[in-house]
N, C-alpha and C positions, 0 to 999 in steps of 0.2 A: 918569222913570217905567220907561223900556224898562229901567234899568243896575237895577233894583232886580228889578225882574219875573227879569232875566236870574242875578241873586244867588241869587232867591231858586228856580229853577228847579237849580242849581245845588246849591243844599245839598242840596233833596230828593231828587237824582239820587245825591248823597253818600251820604244818609243810609239808603238802599230800601239798599246793600246788608250796612246792619246786621240788616236782617230776613230776611236771605238765607239762613241759615244757616252751618254749619259745613263748610268744604270739605272732601272725604274724596280722599286721593291715592289712585286706583286701586284699593281696596279697598273691596269690599262688606258694608252694616251688617246684619246678617237681626236680627230680632226674635224673641226667646225668645220661646214660648208658652210659659201658663202651664198648669201638671201641671193634668187635673183633678180630683184625688185627691192633697192639699198633703201634706204632713209631719206638719201638724198640724195637726188641724179640729173644732170642736165641731158634733153634728151636734144635731136636734130630729126624732124621729118619730112621727107619725099613722099609725094603722093602722086595717084593719079583718080580724077575726079569725074562722074555724071552726076550733073545737074538737072531737076524736071520742075519747072514752075509750076506754081500752082494756078489751075485756069482764069483767063482774065490776064494774063500775067503779058508783062509788056515784052520777054523775054522769050527765048526758044528752050527744048532740050538741049543741051550738051555735054561734051567732053573737053577734060578739063584738066589739071594739077597744079598742084604749087609745093608750098615749101612752109613746116611750120618750127618752129622752140619751144620746147616745154622744160618746165624747171619743178620738180617735185622739192619741196622745202620738208615734206614727211613721210612715210614713205606711203600712207593713203592721200594725201590732199596734195595739189600741185596746180602754178598757173602755165598758160601756155597763151600764146599768138601764133598764127597761121596768113597766109597768104595765097588766095587763089584765084586763077584767069580763067575761064571757059568762052566755046565758044557759042552763046546765048544769042544768036540772028549778026546781023548786020554789024554788028561790032561787038570786040566779046565786052564779056563782062567780068570784071574787077573787085574781090572783095577780099577784108580784113578783119580780120574778127579777134577778140581779148578772149577768153576764158576761164573758169574757173574749172576743177578734174577733179574730183575723188573718186578712187579703184579700191580696188582689192582681193591683190594679188594672192593668187590660191598656187604653190609650190606644191606639188606629190611628187616628190622624186627628184627627178631629174626635168619632169615635165611641168613649164611655168607657163603660166594661163594672169591675165587681169584686165578681167571686167571693168568698165567704168563708165560713170556719165559726167558730161557736164552741159553746162549754160555760160553765157553769154552774151559777147554783145560787138558790135564791129559799122565798119560803112561799104556799101558797094555803092558801084558804082558802075556806066557804062555813056556817060555822054552827062547823066543828072545824078548826082549824087545822094544816097537815102541813108539813113541810118539804119539800124539792123538788133534785130535780137535773137539766138538763136538758145535751144536745146538737141542734148542728140547721146549718145550711146556706142558704145566700140567694144574689141572685143583684141584684149594683145597678147603673143605666142613669142616670147622670147627666145630664141634659135638657141644664143648663147648669151653671156652678160651684156654683152655688147653689142649683142644686134638685133629685131624682133621685128616678125614683119606686123600691121593691120589690119581691120578692116570698122570701119563707124561708119554711123548716121543722122544726118541731125538736121531740122528743122530750118526753116530761117525766116522769120514774121522784121517784114520792114516796110508794110505799106499795100494798102490791096494789089498792085504793078508789080511788087516784088516777090512774094513768099515764094519759097521752095525749100521742095527737099532732095537732100544731098546725097548719096552713098563715097566714098573716099576706100581706098584698097594702097597701103603702102611700105615703106622700107622706115625700123624706126633705128637710131644709132645712137646707141648710149656712152656717155660719157661719166 
């Protein structure tokens, strides 16, 4: 019986080295941290908005909100579409826009920010449909690899009765 215990102890000792890992000969292995803003990513935005039409506009100031989808095909460049509705008077005002986005990610240790600018066009409707053009910019802070908070401003041209400034704040989920 002592002989069996001795053989078992020897086998256990010999097999324990199989679980010990790999031997490194004088070199350190560094883990490369994954960037906060990836080369390609899909994003879904949920946001609240405040819209202030230009003077003489057919619309009133109003609060609203919407949803957007962005796809970055390269770390610094992407495309997006979004829809927003706000209470701009008797009727709600609905707009849908498509945009080109350029961002400049800043990854300062675990603190991740990305200022961005965009431009595009779309459609705005409140009983009357009008084509629009827009420009804007914003700032995104990534709390985690898959969750961010953003704020942005934009100006929309849609004819004399449809020009407006808009501020948005929301959350961004990254896939």
